[in-house]
C-alpha positions in Angstrom: 92.2 108.0 102.9 94.6 109.6 103.6 97.6 109.0 101.9 101.3 109.5 102.6 104.8 108.5 101.4 107.8 108.3 103.0 111.9 107.6 102.5 113.4 106.6 105.0 110.4 104.5 106.4 112.7 101.3 107.6 114.7 102.7 109.6 115.1 106.0 112.5 112.6 108.8 111.8 111.3 108.0 109.4 109.8 104.7 110.2 108.7 106.7 113.8 106.8 108.7 111.6 105.2 106.3 109.4 104.2 104.7 112.7 102.8 107.7 113.8 100.5 108.1 110.8 99.5 104.3 111.0 97.7 105.4 114.3 96.6 108.4 112.2 94.5 106.3 110.0 96.6 107.3 107.2 98.2 104.9 104.3 101.7 104.3 104.1 103.6 104.0 100.8 107.4 103.4 102.7 109.9 103.4 100.8 114.0 102.2 102.3 117.0 99.3 101.5 116.0 96.5 103.4 112.6 95.9 105.9 114.0 93.1 107.2 114.3 94.3 110.5 110.7 96.0 110.5 107.5 94.4 111.7 104.0 96.5 109.9 101.6 94.3 110.8 98.6 96.6 109.7 97.0 97.0 106.5 97.9 100.5 106.1 102.1 100.3 105.4 102.6 99.2 102.4 106.9 98.8 102.1 108.4 100.3 99.2 112.3 98.8 98.6 114.6 101.1 97.2 117.8 102.2 97.3 117.9 106.1 97.2 122.0 106.8 96.3 120.8 104.0 93.2 119.8 105.7 90.0 119.0 103.0 88.0 116.7 101.8 91.6 115.0 104.7 91.4 114.1 104.8 88.1 112.2 101.7 88.0 110.8 102.7 91.3 109.0 105.9 90.2 108.8 104.5 86.6 106.6 101.7 88.4 105.5 103.6 91.5 101.4 103.2 91.9 100.0 104.8 93.9 96.8 107.8 94.3 97.0 110.8 93.5 95.9 112.7 96.4 99.4 111.7 98.3 101.2 113.2 101.2 105.1 113.3 99.9 106.9 113.0 103.5 111.8 113.1 102.8 112.8 114.2 105.4 117.1 115.8 105.3 118.9 116.2 108.1 121.5 117.8 109.2 124.3 118.3 112.5 125.5 121.8 113.3 128.8 121.9 115.2 128.7 124.8 117.8 
């Protein structure tokens, strides 16, 4: 099985990418600050609650994260450009 680690998986583009990957039978390890308003009704989604801006949370998450060796890492970084 293919796995993916998606940051920002609790909203916006990260959420949309997570849903798309799940539809394609890819197991998603989704990182987000909160999943209270997200309903993933799939065994293919593992929520990881972490605020990536908080260094201590990030360090703890990295040290305890147990994901399979072969995992795609998907990080979204968007920039707004003024014309």
